[in-house]
VEXPA-851040 format. One record per residue: y, x, z of N, C-alpha, C in turn; residue in one letter. Coordinates in steps of 0.2 Angstrom, whole numbers, plus 5000, padded with zeros to 4 digits. Atoms other than C-alpha are relative to their C-alpha. Example, Ala and Ser with C-alpha at 12.3 -4.5 7.8 and 13.67 -1.06 7.14 Angstrom:
% residues 2
499450045000497850625039500650045000A 499449964999499550685036500549965003S 
//
This chain:
% residues 753
500650054998543955915662499849954994M 500050065006543155805651499649945003R 500150084998542855615656499449974996L 500550045002541455515652500049925001T 499950084996541555315652499649984995K 500350065007540455155643500649984997S 499550045004541255065631500549965004K 499650054997541754945642500650035002K 499549984994542655045655500650034993G 499449975005543655135638500649964996I 499750055003544154965632500550005005A 499650014994544854935651500650064998W 499649965000545755095648500649994996W 499550005005546655075633500649935001I 499650064997547254895638500550005003I 499549994995547954945653500750064999G 499449955003548955095644500449954998G 499450035004549654965633500649965004I 499650054995550254845647500650045003I 499349944998551055015654500750004997L 499749995004551855035639500749954999A 499750055002552654875636500549985006I 499650014992553254865655500550054996I 499649955000554155025651500650004996W 499550035007554954965632500349965003L 499550054996555554805642500550035003A 499349984994556454885657500650064995S 499649965006557155015642500549944999K 499650065003557854855632500449995002S 499650034997558454785646500950055004I 499649954998559454935652500650004994E 499549995006560354955635500349954998N 499750065004560854785630500649995002I 499150004998562754775630500149925001P 499950084998563554615635500449984993E 500050045007563654495621500849994999E 499350005000565654435623500349984994G 499950025006565754365605500249935000Y 499750075000566754215601500450004993E 499649995005567554165586500950005002E 499349984997569454205585500349934998G 499550055000570954085583500249974993G 499750005006571954025569500550064997P 499749945001572754165558500649994998A 499450005001574254085552500450044995N 499649955006574554195536500150065002C 499949944997574554345548499550064996E 500449935005573854535541499550025008P 500549974995573054575559499849955004I 500350064994572054475573500250035005N 499749974996572954505588499550005005P 500649994994571254485600499550014995E 500749985003569754565590499650005005P 500650014996568154575598500150065006Y 499849944995568554675615499650065001A 500549934997567154785620499450014994N 500450015004566354835603499250055003P 501049994998564254875607500150104998P 500149935005563955075603499450004997E 500450025004562755095591499450065004S 500549954998561055175597499349975001G 500850035003559055135599500149955006C 500150054996558554975606499349974999F 500550045003556954895607499949964994G 500150035003557354765598500949984998S 499350025002559354725590500349935002C 499650064999560454605599500449974995P 499850045007561154455591500850034997A 499549955003562854565589499850054997N 500149945004561854695581499649994993M 500450025006560954735565499850075001K 500449955002559554865563500150054993R 500049985006559955005551499450064998T 500749945001558455145554499649995007N 500550004994557155175568500150075003Y 500049954995557155295582499650005006C 500349994994556355365598499449984998N 500850035002554555335589499450045005C 500649974996552955365600499550014995I 500849995002551355415592499549955002D 500450034999549955305592499450024998I 500649965001548155375593499649965002L 500650044999546555305592499550045006D 500449984993545055335605499950104999S 500449915000544655535598500850044999E 499649984999546455565599500650014992G 499750015007547055545579500649965001K 499450055000548855475576499649954994K 499950075003548655305569500549964999I 499450055001550255235569500650045005G 499549994997551955235576500349955005E 499750064998552855135589500850025001D 499249985000554755145587500449945002C 499350044997556455085594500449984993D 499550035006557654995582500650055001N 499349954999559255115579500649934998Y 499650065002560554965578500850025002C 499249985000562454975575500449914999V 499650075001563854815578499949984993P 499950045006563754695565500850004998K 499350005003565254695553500349944998T 499550095002566554555545499449984994C 500650025004565254545531499449975001S 500650024999563854525540500049945003D 499850054996564754375549500149964994E 499750075005565154285531500950024999G 499350015002566954345532500350044997G 499649965005568254445521500550055003Y 499649954997569154595527500750014995T 499349985004571054595523500350084998C 499849935001571654765515500850004997T 499349995002573454815512500549945002G 499350044997574854675512499649955000S 500350065000573454545511499949975007Q 500050034993573354415525499749945001V 500650064999572154275532500549945002C 499950064999572754105529499449955004A 500450034997571154035538500050005007G 499949994993570454075554499850065001S 500049934998570154265562499249985002W 500649994997568254305564500050075005K 500049944995567854425578499350044999N 500549984999566554525573500050075004P 500149954994565654655585500250054998P 499849965001566154795576500850025002D 499349984999567954785581500649974996G 499750005006568654735564500649965003N 499450034998570454665567500449974995D 499750045006570754595549499349974996Q 500650025002569154485546500149945001C 499850075002569654315539499149954999C 500550035002568454175538499949984992N 499950015009569054145519500350064997E 499849945004569654255506500650025001E 499249954999571254375509500549984994C 499650015005572754335501500450025000L 499649955000573954425493500849954998T 499650015002575754395496500449994993P 499649995005576954345481500550065000C 499549945000578054475476499550065001A 500349944998576754615482499850044993V 500249965006576454745469500549994994G 499650015006577954685458500750045001T 499649964998579254805466500749954999S 499450034999580254655469500049965007L 500050034993580854565485499949934999S 500150075000580254385489500449975003C 499350035000581554265488499849925001Y 500050085001581354065496500349974997P 499550065005581953955483499949925001L 499950075001582353775485499950004992N 499850025007582053705468500649954998E 499550025002583553615470500750025001T 499549965000584653745474500250034994Q 499949975006585753835461499850095000E 500349935000585154015457500750045000L 499449954999586454145462499850074996D 500149955005586254265448500250075003V 499649944999587554385455499750035006E 500449974995586554395471499450025000G 500749975000584954435464500150044993M 499949945006585454585453499450034998S 500549965002583854655454499349974999Q 500750065000582654495452499650005005G 500350044994581554415464499349984997F 500650045000579854335466500149945005A 500050054993579754155475499349974997T 500550035001578554025476500249934998C 499650075002578753855466499649964997S 500550045002577853705459500350024991N 499950005007577753755439500650064998G 499449945002579153895439500549974996C 499450035004580653795433500450074996P 499749945002581753875420500850014999D 499549985001583253945425500550004995Y 499550005005584753935413500250095002K 499649925000585354125417499650035004Y 500549954997583754205422499550014995A 500649995002582354275414499350005003V 500650014997580654215417499450044998E 500549955001579354335420499249965001G 500750045000577554295422499849945007P 500150064994576954135433499250015000A 500749994999575354155441500049945006E 500350054993574354005452499950065007P 499949964994574554085470499949955006S 500250044996573454015484500550025005K 499649994995574754115496500449954999W 499450055000576154015489499749935002C 500250064998575053855492499849995007E 500050024991574653895512500550045004K 499549964996575954025516500750005001C 499449995001577354015509500549945002S 499550084998579053905515500650014995D 500350065003579453815505499250014996P 500750005005577653795497500049994995K 499950025006577353795479499150014999G 500749985003575753815467500050064996S 500049945003576353975459500550045001H 499349954999577254135461500250014994C 499549995005578654155450500350065000C 499449944998579654315446500549974993I 499450015003581454305439500350064999Y 499949945002582254445431500849984999C 499450035003584354445428500050004993P 499750005009585054415411500050074998P 499849955005584854545397499450075003K 500549964997583254625407499349964999T 500750034999581354605406499750045004I 500349984995579954615418499450054998Y 500549955001578854765418499750005007V 500450004995577254755428499950065005A 499949944994577354855445500650034999G 499349955000579154925440500549955002E 499550065000580054755441500449994995G 499550015006581654715430500250064999C 499849945003582154825418500349994994K 499849985007583254865403499550004995S 500449995006582454835386499850094997P 500049935004581654995379499550014998S 500550005005580254935369499950034995C 499950005007581054965353500750044999C 499449995001582455005343500649945000H 499650045000584054915346500349974993S 499850035006584754805332500750044997C 499549945003586054945330499750054997Q 500349945003584955075329499649984993A 500450035007583854975315500450004996E 499550015006585554935304500550064998T 499349925001586655105309500649965000G 499350025000587954975309500349995009L 499750034993589054935326499949945003P 500250084999588354805336500649965002Y 499550044996589354655340499449955004N 500450044996588954545354500049934999D 499950075002588654355351500549975003P 499550044996589654315365500850024999A 499249995000591154395357500050034993D 500149995007590854405338500949984998E 499250015002592854415335500050064995L 499949945004592854595327499750014994S 500149995007592654625309500050074997Y 499849915002592554835306499949994993P 500049995007592754885289499250034998D 500849985003590954975289499549955000E 500650084999590054795294499850015007G 500350014992589254755310499349995001Y 500650035000587654715316500049945006S 499950054993587154565329499449955001I 500750034999585654465335500349914999C 499850075002585754275328499449975000K 500650055002584654125325499850014994V 500250005006584554135308500750054995E 499449955004585554275296500349954994C 499750045005586654175286500750015000V 499349955003588354235276500549955004N 499350024998590054205286500449984996K 499550015006591354115278500750015005D 499349994997593054175286500749964997L 499650035002593954055275500450034993G 499649965005595054085260499650034995D 500449975003593654145250499650085002G 500349944996593154275263499450015001V 500750014998591354285264499750085003I 500549954999590354425275499249974997W 500650015001588754435268499550025006K 500549994994587154425281499450014995A 500749965004585554535277499550005007Y 500650014996583954495287499650075000S 500449955000583354665294499250015002V 500650014998581554705296499850035007N 500349964994581554805313500749955004G 499350014995582754755330499749945002G 499850074998582154575332499650005006N 500250014992581054595348500650025005T 499549994995582454685355500549955002W 499750044999583554565351499749935006C 500450054997582354435360500250025008S 500149974993582454545376500750005002Q 499350004998584254565376500649955002I 499550064998584854405377499549945002N 500450054995583454325389500649995005G 499750014995584254235401500850004999G 499250015001586054205393499949954995T 499850065004586854065382499750024992D 500449995006585954165367499450024999F 500749964997584254195373499649954993E 500450025006583654105355500350044994Y 499849965006584554235344499850075001Y 500649955000583154335341499850044993T 499949975007583554395323500550064999Q 499649945002584354565319500349984993C 499850005005585454555306500950034998C 499349945001586854655296500449964997A 499450035002588454595290500350054997Y 499549985004589454665277500649984996C 499550025003591154645271500149974993P 500050025005591654565255500150064995P 500149945004591254665239499750075001E 500549934998589954785248499449945000T 500650024999588154755252499550045004H 500349974995586954815265499550044995Y 500549945003585854985260499750005005S 500449964993584355005272499750054999P 500249925002583955155263500750055005A 499649954999585655225268500249985009S 499950054996585955095282500750015001K 499150015001587855055278499949954996S 499850075006588754925268500250064995C 499749965006589055005252500449964995E 499550055005590254955237499549974997P 500450055004589354805227500150064994D 500149965007588854905209500449954995S 499850045005589754855194499550004993E 500549995005588254855182500049934996V 500150065005587954715167499350034997S 500750005001586154785164499550015005E 500749984993584354805173500050064999F 499949954999584554965181499450025006T 500350004994583355055196500150085002W 500249954998583155205206499650015006E 500449974995582055295218500350025005L 499849974993582655325236499549985005D 500650004995581055365247500349975006C 500450045002580555235253500049944996P 499950055005581455125241500250004993Y 499950045005581355045226500749984997I 499450055000583254995222500249984993I 500050055006583654875208500749974998L 499350025001585354825201500049964995Y 499950035008585654695187500849965001W 499250044999587254585182499849944999G 499950075001587554405179499549984994D 500450045005586154315170500249914999Y 499750075002587054145163499649955003E 500450084997586453975173499450035003N 500449994994585154075183500149985007A 500050064994584753975199499650055005V 500449964996583654115206499750084996A 500449955005582754295202499550015004Y 500550024999581154305204499750094999E 500249915001580354515208499349995000I 500850004998578454545205500050085000I 500249915000577954725210499150024995P 500750005002576454785200499850095002F 500449944999575354955204499550034996Y 500449975004574555075194499750085004D 500249944994573555195206499950074996E 500249955004572855325195500550024993D 499549975006574455355183499950004994K 500149995010573755305166500349965000N 499550045003575155175165499749954997K 500250085000574055015164499949975007T 500050034992574154895178499450005004Y 500750014996572754895191500249945005D 499850074997573554755201500649995000G 499350044996574954635207500150005007I 499950004993575654655224500249915001C 500050074999575454455226500549965007E 499650014994576254465243500650005002E 499249974998577754555241500449954993D 499650035006578254435225500649955005V 499550034998579954375230500649964997I 499550025003581454255225500550005003S 499349984999583154295227500649944998L 499350055003584854185227500350034995E 499749985006585854195212500650045002T 499449964997587354285223499750085001E 500249934999586154445224500150014992E 500149935006586354595212499750055000R 500449954998585454705221499350005003E 500650024997583654725228499850075003Y 500349954998582954865239499249985003Y 500650024999581154855239499550065004Y 500149974994580354935255499350034997N 500749995002578755025249499550025004L 500449974994578255085265499849955004E 500250054997578254935273499649924995S 500650045005577254835258499349995004S 500650044995575754745263499550034993S 500349975006575254845246499850065000C 499849905001575655025253499350044998V 500549955002573855085250499750004995D 500150015007573855025233500750074997H 499349975003575655135230499850075001Y 500349955001574655295226500350044994T 499649965008575355335207500649945000G 499250035002576655215199499949935002N 499850054999577455075203500549974995V 499650025003578254955192500249935003K 499650074997579654805198500149964995L 499750045005579854655186500449935004Q 499650044997581354555187499949934994L 500150065004581254365180500549975002I 499650054999582754255180499849935000P 500450054999582454075185500549964998Q 499450045001583353925178499749925002Y 500150064997583353755185499649954994S 500250055006583053655167499650034996D 500449985006581853775158499750065003A 500349955000580453885160500250064998M 499849915001580954085162499650024996S 500549955007580354175145500350065001I 499749925000581354335149499850025008E 499949954994581054465160500350064998S 500049944999581454635165499850055002Y 500649954997580454795169500450065000N 500049934998580554955177499850054996T 500749955003579755105169499650005007D 500449984994578355155178500350075004W 499649954995579055245194499550045005I 500649954997577955405201500449975007D 499850014994578055335220499450065005V 500649954995576655475226500550035000S 499549954996578255585229500249995007V 499850034993578755475244499550015004C 500549974997577055535251500049935007D 500150074995576855335260499450015003L 500450024996575955295274500149945002E 499950054995575655135281500249995008A 499850004994576755095295499749955003K 500550084996575754975309500649965001P 499550074999576554805311500049975007K 499950014992577054745327499849904996D 500350075000576454545328500749955002C 499550055001577554385325500249985006E 499750034994577654335345500450065004D 499649954997578654505347499450055003G 500449964998577154615353499950064996T 499949945004577254785348499350014997L 500749975001575754865339499850045005H 500549974993574354925350500249995008N 499750014994575054835364499749945002S 500250054999574354695374500649935002C 499650054998575254515374500149975005S 499850054993575954405387499549955000E 500750045000574454295381499550025000N 500849994999572954345388499449974998Q 500049914999571854435382500150014993P 499749985008572854445364500250065000D 499849935001573054625359500250004993F 499650005006574354675345499750054994C 500149935006573454785329499949984994D 499550015007574454805315500049924997D 499850065003575154635314499749965001G 500450065000573754535318499850015010E 500050014991573454465338499350005000L 500850004997571554495342499850005007V 500250004993570554445357499850075004P 500349944998570254605368500150015007D 500050024992569954555386499950055003C 500249964995569254725392500750045001P 499449975000571054805387500549965004V 499350044997572254655391499849965006C 500150034993571254575405500049924998G 500150095001570854365407500749985006C 499450034995572254255416499449975006P 500550014993571554205435499749944997D 500450085001570154075432499650024994G 500650005006569354155417499650075001Y 500349944998568054285416500250044991G 499849955007568054435400499250004997C 500549995006566754425385499950064998N 499849945003566454605382499850024994T 500250015006565654575366500549984996T 499450015004566954475359500650005002S 499349984999568454515367500349925003G 499750064999568754325372499949995007S 499950014993569154245390499549945000C 500450065000568054105395500149985008F 499950034992568153985410499550005003E 500449984994567354045425500049915006V 500250064997566653895437500350025009F 500150004993566653965455500250075002Q 499949934999567154135464499749995009E 500450014993565654115478499950075005C 500049954996565554225492499350045001G 500749964997564054345500499749955002N 500750044997562454265504500149914999N 500050095002562954085497499349965000I 500550025002561354035492499550065003I 500749954997559854115504499549994995E 500850005002558254185497500350044993G 499849965005558854215477500750015000T 499449995001560654225481500450024992E 499849995008561154195462500750004999E 499349985000562954205464500350035005C 499649934996563154355477500250034996D 499549965002564654455472499650065000K 500349925000563454615476499450004996T 500649985003562054565466500250004992N 499749985009562354655448499549944995A 500550055006560754535440500049935001S 500050075002561554375443500649984997A 499750015005562854295436500950015004C 499549984999564554375443500649964998P 499550035005566154265440500049924996G 500350065003565054125432499749955003N 500450044995564654025446500149934999C 499650074999564753835446500149985008R 499650034995565453735459499550025007L 500550004994563953725470499750064999D 500249924999563753925469499350014997C 500449985002562253925459500250014992S 499849975006562154015442499749944995C 500150045005562153915425499350014997P 500749985002560353895419500050024993V 500049985008559653955401499949944998K 500150075003559853815390499449994997C 500750025003558353705384500149964994D 500050045007558153595368499949955002D 499850074996558653445377500449984994S 499550045005559853395363500749995005G 499450014997561153315373500049995009T 500350014994560253325391500750065003G 499449954996561453425404499950064999P 500249925000560453595401499950004992N 500149965007560353575382500650024998G 499349985003561653645369500149974993D 500050065007562053505357500450054993W 499649985006563453615347499550095000D 500449945001562253795348500550045002K 499549954999563553885356499950055006D 500349964996562553975369500349975008L 499950034993563253865384500049925000R 500350065000562353725391500449925001C 499650065001563053545390500649995006N 499549984992563653555409500550035001D 499649944999564453695408500650024993D 499550015006565353675391500649974999D 499450044999567153615390500249974993P 500150025008566853565371499349984999D 500749995002565153525371499749964994K 500150025008565053435354500350054995D 499749965006566053585346500349974996G 499450045006567253465337500750035002D 499649974999568553575343500749955006G 499850054994569053425356499950005006I 500349994994568953455374499749935003P 500350054998567853335383500349955002N 499650044995569253255395500449954994N 499750045004570053205377499749984994G 500450005004568653175367499749925000D 500350084999568252985362499349994997N 500550015002566753025353499450075003E 500349944996565553115365499550054997E 500649965003564253185352500249994994W 499950025007564953195337499550044996T 500549985005563753245323500150094999I 499949935001563553445320500250004994L 499750015007564553475303500549975000G 499550075002565653325304500750055003C 499349954998567353445303500449984995K 499650014994568753395303500049935004P 499950054996568953265316500649985002V 499350024999570453145321500250045008D 499749984995571553195335499649985006D 500050024993570553105348499050035000Y 500749975000568653195343499749944996G 500450045004568053045331499950034993V 500249975006567353125315500049934994A 499650025006568153065298499549974995I 500450035005567352955286500249954996D 499650035004568452895272499749944997N 500250055004567252795262499549955003D 500450034998566252725276499449984999K 500750005002564652765271499450035005D 500249964993564252845289499650065000K 500149925000564153015282500650025000I 499349984997565653105289500150054996C 499749955005566853215279499850075003L 500249944996566153385281499350014997G 500950005002564253345276499949954995L 500050045005564653205264500150034993D 499749975007564553245245500549984997C 499450045002565953125242500249965004N 499850054994566953055255500449954997D 499350045003568152965243499549954996N 500450055005566752865233499349985004D 500450034999565652735242499350014996N 500550005003564352755228499550055001N 500349944999563752925232500049995009I 500149994991562952915249499350055000K 500449944999561953085248500550055004V 499649964995562553215260499950094995T 499949965005563053395251499450055000K 500649955004561453495253499549954996D 500650055005560453345245499950034992D 500049975007559853415229500249954994P 499450075006560653235220500650015001A 499549994999562153315225500350054996C 499949945006563053395210500650035002T 499349994999564553515211500649964996R 499450025004565453405198500149945006D 500150064994564953255213500850025004M 499749964994565853385226500850004997L 499349975005567353425214500349945000C 499650055001567853255211500249955007S 499950024992568053215230500850015000N 499249984999569753315228500150005005K 499849994995569853355245500450085000E 499749955001571253485247500350045008K 499849964995571653635258500749995001D 499250015001573553595263500550065002T 499749954998573853765267500150054993I 499949975006573353835250500149964995T 500150045006573453685240499450004995N 500550005002571853725234499649954999E 500450075001570753575227499250045003I 500649975000569153635236499349955001E 500450045000567253565236499949965009I 500150054993567453435254500150075005D 500049964994567753595265499450054997L 500549975002566253685257500050054994G 499949965005566953795244500449984994G 499450015006568253805228499749974994L 500350025006567953705213500450044994C 499749955005568353765196500850025000R 499249984999570053855194500349944994P 499550045004571453745187500550054995Y 499549945004572153865173500649964995I 499450035002573853825167500450074995K 499449965004575053905153500650005004L 499350004998576453975159500750034996V 499649985004577354075147499650024993Q 499450015001577754055133500149914999P 499950064997578353875138499849954993E 500250035007577453745126499550024996Y 500249965005576553875119500350024995G 499849985004577753925108500750055001V 499449954998578854095108500350004993S 499450005007580454105096500050084998K 500049945003579954295095499350015001T 500949975001578254395089499750045005D 500449954994578054505106500449965006V 499850044993578154405122499650025006F 500550004996577454405138499549935001D 500550065000575854305139499949995009L 500250014994575654225156499749945002I 500250064998574554095164499850025007V 500150004992573954045182499549965002S 500650064995572653965193500249995005T 499750044993572853875208499550055005D 500349974994571553985218499950094996H 500149935001571254185216499350014995N 500750025005570154205201500450084995S 500049945004569954355189499949984993A 499750045007570654295169499950044995C 500049975004570254355153500049954995K 500050075006570554255135500050074994F 500149985007570254285117500649954996S 499650065004571254205102499549994993I 500450045004570354095090499450005001D 500950004998568554125095500050015007V 500150004993567954075111499550055001S 500449955000567154245115499549995007L 500349994993565954275131500450025004I 499449974996566854315146499950085000Y 500049925002566354495145500150044995N 499849965006566954525128500949984998N 499550034998568554445132500650055000M 499649944999570254545133500349995009Q 499750034994570954565151500549985001S 499250024999572654505157500050075004F 499849914998573454685162500049985010I 499950014995573954595179499649975005S 500650044998572354505182499550055006S 500349954995571654585199499649955007S 500350054993570854425209500649965002G 499450034997572654345210500049924997G 499850075003573454175204500650024993K 499349985005574754255192499650044995T 500349955005573854345175500649984994H 499449985005575054425164499750064995T 500149945004574854525148500749994996K 499649995003576554605144499950024992T 500049975007577054635125499450004998G 500350045005575954515118500249984993F 499750015005576054505100499849964995R 500250045004575754375087500350024993L 499649965006576054455069500049944993D 499750045004576254285059500249925004D 499750054997576954105064499749934999E 500250065001575454005061499749995007N 500150034992574753895077499150045000T 500649974996573253995086499849965005H 500250034995572053945097499950065007K 500249974993571954035115499649975005L 500550014995570454035126500050035004Y 500049964994570554085144499549985004V 500450034995569154085156500150055007K 499849974994569254135174499450015005C 500649994997567954205186500249995007D 499849994995568254145203499550025007D 500649994996566654215211499749965001Y 500350064998566054045215499749954994H 500250025005566153965198499850054995W 500149965003565454075184500750004994S 499350005006566854115169499849974997A 500150035005565954025157500049935003E 500150094999565853855167501049985001E 499350005000567953885167500550024995S 499650005007568653865151500549974998L 499550055001570353815146500350024993A 499849995008571053805127500849964999E 499450025001572753815124500550024992F 499749965006573853835106500550035002E 499549945001575053975103500250024994L 499749985006576254015090500550035001A 499349985001577854085085500349984996V 499650045004579253995079500850025002D 499649965001580854095075500749954999S 499450045002581853955068500049925004S 499850044994582853815078499749924995K 500450055002581853625073500849964997P 499550035002582853515061499749935001V 500150075002583053335063500249984994I 499950025005582753245049500049944998S 500050075000582753075052500349965006T 500250054994583152945066500449934999Y 499850065003583452765066499849965007Y 500250054995583252625079499749924996A 500350065004582152465074499849945006E 499350025007582952335075500750025004P 499349985000584652385074500549964995N 499850034995585852275078499449965005P 500450034997584752205092500449925001I 499950075002585051995088499949965004I 500250064996584051905101499450065005E 500249994994583151915117499250034999R 499749934995582352045123500250044997P 499449975002583552155122499550085000V 500649955000582252305117500250014992E 500149965007582252425102499750065000T 500549935000581152585096500450044998V 499849945004581952745093499550044997L 500249975005581352835080500250074998V 499749955001581553015078499650064997V 500649965002580753135066500350074998G 499849925000580853335064499650044996T 500549965004580253465054499650045001D 500549954995579153545065499949955007D 500350024993578053505080500750015005K 499649994994579353475094500049975006T 500150064993579553385112500749994999I 499350025000581253285110500149965007C 499750034995582353205124500549974998K 499250065002583853075123500350005006Y 499450004994585253035133500649954996D 499450055002586652875132500450035001L 499249975001587952995133499950084997L 500049955001588353135124500250075005Q 500249934993587853315134500750064994Q 
//
């Protein structure tokens, strides 16, 4: 049946239908509203479980609107809305509601062994581990150790703690007979422990180490001192036996042991075993005995090649042998020598000419030594040892420059099939391992920051690009700032782990210079967020000069720029900080390199004269051998030195351009430059010209000139007298005159030598 009505009648029909629908929905909503029954819980008292959670969690379902203790997740019970012609123009849906959760109420759910130190929250979903603040992990959890409440005043019962333990303490005191493990700041220790403390401290029994997640273990990091030396081990606590084959031991320093009556056991420092020594002596009276040493009885010496004490060799001449990976040198007693210097040379392509000198391996030995084991494999130049190697022995004298040297033949070391062995780091960290000092990682003897692998200490975030850690400001919870929610931990586009104390993100730095959001030192950290805002290396809280001018380095211990000549231009920017008459900066066109070099600022590590911390000055070239430029034989080694790495060449009698000069055989960019077997065919005085290229100054700007001669005859004193002689009046002075038949340097003494 079709009904027709006026427009006015149709309107009243629609309005009436809507009113009926509203009444029906309202009655349905009233029927389904659960009881609230929601209230905050009481104090948690560091417990893991809320004893009185929300009593009657509501059931999820469809509601006209979600009650206060529920939230909408979807829509349900939808009714089509039709127009006057019966076409669908929309829907009228109920809300599908579920009970609110812990995070909805701004709480934190404790998991595992975590406890709540604040108050319980009672979310409507019935969660019985919802805390109003971040949950805390008890000290010792995850360490495989038990937690032991330790008073700082009480004695540590080592025997009773044979497995190690964790405890809360202020600062983790150093107990004499315990090995200290990690010391981490702990909120649990501050709030829940009895007695309370600032840190969770781990202690292990003597001669053990802490292994994360495993507890206290015997050292297994590396070879023991006995394994490294091949000699039986003597415990430092009972160093009384002296076996004929020698022994190994951990010491503070490897020094000879004098047993009296001329009986001396020689000590040898061994490359390996030091980390094991530091671990095996931890928590004992010998915890500083970190050097693995080999001791051999009289008339023997330690051989790292055979890992044993071998009889001393009875040799009078310089000899050598190859026992891969060692070149072993033997020599006799050189009268009056006070030391012996050994210099390695290498010839990579086996053409028996020098390709370079291994400066890092040059060593000086005491006069008692008569043999030396050169380890090719552990050499810093192992990558160059693909062909021949030659070792040079130079006796050293206290009263004269050494003019004699002894050389091996070229030794073919390619037969050793050498491969560079990765180095452990000086702090004891093994190669390819993380240091205890986060985020350092040991890479072939060098500690490098690698926080993605080694992590960061508490309170620090990881810069995955540089590998370094940076101080974080605040760990902010969810929905701290409504709207933008900048520090919301669930918002990946914000700044997680980098929040300020007010839970806002650090802003993008502007160009205000010293303003709060400026970046004075250009390190991409705004001044208000930068612990060293002027970039001078001194933290803000200890810096007496708030805004040190950029480039003013170094500064003093209080962050104040150094200005030696008081011309108001700081060291690091001054053309010459020792001359008040020079008032220009280093980048001023009026500042010449001669001005810079006259500054004579020195690098205290290399002792090289530098251009006011801005680069090297001309090389200082010195004639080392022959002494005073005179040789007693026509064939000799010609040696010059430079104060910093350079490539030097020389010519005789004519100052040639650098490219046309002769090369020193061992000149490879180092500091010592040697021409072995150099010959002068006459006894005339010649000019030696040396030019050096240090890659900063051109070789033509670095010229040194010396006189060079051969004189096989001893000088003859032709005349000598004093004037006046005798002295008959004051002052009691006279002039001594000595004449010789040749150029000489003479000395005198009042006593007959």
